[in-house]
C-alpha positions, 0 to 999 in steps of 0.5 A: 296641329304640329307637335314639337318637343324641345329637349332643352333641359331633359325635363320632357324626357321623363314624360314617355307618353308625351314623347311618343305623341310628338312630331319632332323632338328637337335636341337643344341640350348642347346649346350653351347660354340658353337657360334663363338668359341668352345672347341674341346670337345664341337665339339665332343659332337655335332658330336655325335648329327650328327652321324645319319646325312649324308653329303648332303645339310646342313644349319648351321645357322648364320656365327657364326657357320661356324666351324661346316663345319669341322664336315661334312668334317671329315665324308667324307672318300675319297679324295675331293676338298673343294670349299669355297665361303666366304667374309672372309678368315677363316685362323685365329689361335684359342687358343689351344683346340678351333676351331672358325668360323674364324679358321675352314679353317686352320683346314681343310687344315690338313685333310688328305682327303682334296686334294685342296682348292679353296676360292672364293669371298673373300675381297682383304684386306685378301690377303696380309697375305695369304702366312703367314697363309698357312705356319703357318697352315702347308700347305699340299694341293693345295690352290687357292684363287679368290677374289671378283673382279676375280669371273667372271674368277673363274666361268669359270676356277674352274669347268673345273679344278675340272671336274670329281672330288669329290667336297664339297662346303661351302657357307657363305652368307656374300659373297653376297651383300645386299639386296640379302642376309643379315647376322650379319657380313660385306658383300661382293660384289657378286650377286646370278646370277654368284654364281648360274652359278658357282654352276650349272657348278660344279653340271654338271662337278664335283661330288658334294658330299656335300654342307653347307650353313651359314650366316643367319640373326639373329633377335634381337627380338622374334617378327619380325618387317617388316625390319627384316622379309624382311631380313629373307625372302631374305635369305630364297629365296636364300636357297630355290633356293639352295635346288631346284638346288641340290635336286629338287622342289619336296623337297618343299612338304616334312617335316623335321624330328626333331632329 
């Protein structure tokens, strides 16, 4: 699986092992109006920068850039199932002409190649407004949601339901409880063990065609203190585990090409 790292906010530049294992490091640090919410014209510009980057295992940076998932979803020409692990339900409405890190999933529902969507690990407080969000988004796909408390059920049921199908996975590390990962958003309740059990099951039963990961911790200074360094290292440990799962340990001996 092709491994790309998007340098959106320099969060990944602190993760040296991960940097060495990628196929490409795509510099998006100079793209304006990319964080949180982006004009569609800006996303079109970014899409050009990603034209030579295939769907694979993609690291997007902090959760402020989760809407970049859309660009990879649009690259997939065949019908597939989208599985999202996220503490937040990104079905909000963005202003006309914009897409945000909180509205990208609403956009994904209207992609013709997305047949069904699973959202796993989301907080209970998000559930009451789901039906209204789906109606206003013009639901065209099957939509299933498993909040954090039902994740043990999800890891048994979801791999069976998608067995043999093409699957794309989008993982925001804010679904994890500290100290297993650290983000710049409020965080969820899940532990790495059940998440990796699910991912291994999906890898074995479904045809995983792509994975993206966001939710990196954004340091507040150029020089990391011990507290911030520990947070970055915890996230890198999780990222390296993902890399080994989907690409194998030999990846750790390669080096990313800057594009």
